C-alpha positions, 0 to 999 in steps of 0.5 A: 558437737555442733561447733566442731562440725561447722569448723570442719565443713568450713575449709571444704567450702573455701577450697572450691573457689581456690580450685576454680582460680587454678583452673582458669590460670591453666586455661590462660596458659594453654591459650597463650601457648596456642597463640604463640604456636601460630606461624607468622605470615610474612608480607611480600616484599615489593621490589622496584621494577627497572625501567628497561623491563617495564612495558608501557601500554599504548594509549588507546585513542578515543574516537569522537562520534560524528554529529549527524546533521538532521535534514528535512525528509521530503513528503512521500518518503517512507520511514525505512528510507529516512532511517537508512539515509540518516545512517549513511550520512552520519555512519552511526549504528542502528542501535545508537540512533533514535528512530525518525518519525515521518508523517505518512504521505497523503494519497495523491489524487490522480488527474482524470482525462475527462473534464466538464463539457467533454463528449464521452462514450459510455459502453452501455449507453453510447455518447453523452456529455459531462455536464458537471463534477460533484462530490457525493457521500455514499455509505459514509465515503465521499466520492467524486462523480461525473454527471453525464447527460444523454440527451437522446435517451433523456437520461442522466448518469453519475459515474465515479471519477476513480472508476471511469476508465475501468468501467470502459468510459472513453473519449470520442473516437479519432477521425482515423477510427471513424474512417475505418468504421465507414470502411467496415460498412462497405465490406461483405457481411459475415453471418455465422451459421449458428442459432439466432439466439446465440448470434443475437447475444454476440451482436448485443455484446458488440453494441454494449462494448462501446467499440466503434468498429465492433458496432459497425460490424453489427450494422454491416451484418444485419443490413438488408438490401431490397433484393434480400429477405426482410429482417425479423423483429429482433434483427430489426431492433438490434440493427436500429440500435447499432445504427443509432449508436454509430451515427451519434458518435460519427455526428459528435466527431465530425460535428454534424447533425445526427440525421446527416450522420445516418444518411452518411452511413446508409450511403456507405452501406449501399456502396457495399451492396 
């Protein structure tokens, strides 16, 4: 009985691989049919274009960029001006041009109108003489200073060269200005009807202004003749200060002694009386 069952089962096992082979064969036939069903893509035919219809594009001329001549930039020219000059010379756009490095100009020293041995007038101290010009470091900054000697007051003053004119230091008055000051002394006194304290401030401001005509006005207004009332102590002090200041400048301009200059001023005041 066992042998019969084995004989019956054997053909069933052999039938399975035959079915697989048949399935594969049908699948390959389907694939060949699908492949054959795809439409054929035709390649476009290239036709020759006749010479008459063909358009020839004109050749574009390539312009060469002009060479830029590098010129020396003079000292004191700013970087922007140097760049503009280079762009105008070569006609090159700003994007294509490299920046031009220009050294910063050094500040030029202004020549002073005062020199050593010159007689000058300092507003608050009157006539003095420049004995030297020195360099001195102040707060880490080097300054050039005038050394001015006031022999009458036995005083030495140092004034920065850069600020001398701004402070009010000036040269001696011209002979014409001296003549105008002497003429002022001969004029009539002009005394304001105000409190003496206010007038004293105005007189002191005129003396310290350094203006020779203003100082002459103080001498004229405070001068007293023999027939007039005597001066007060404060009036006398201002009068002597103005007279001495004016006499020193007149003596320096006319190259005479200071005492001789005082006598000349007093003569002009007596003529006014």
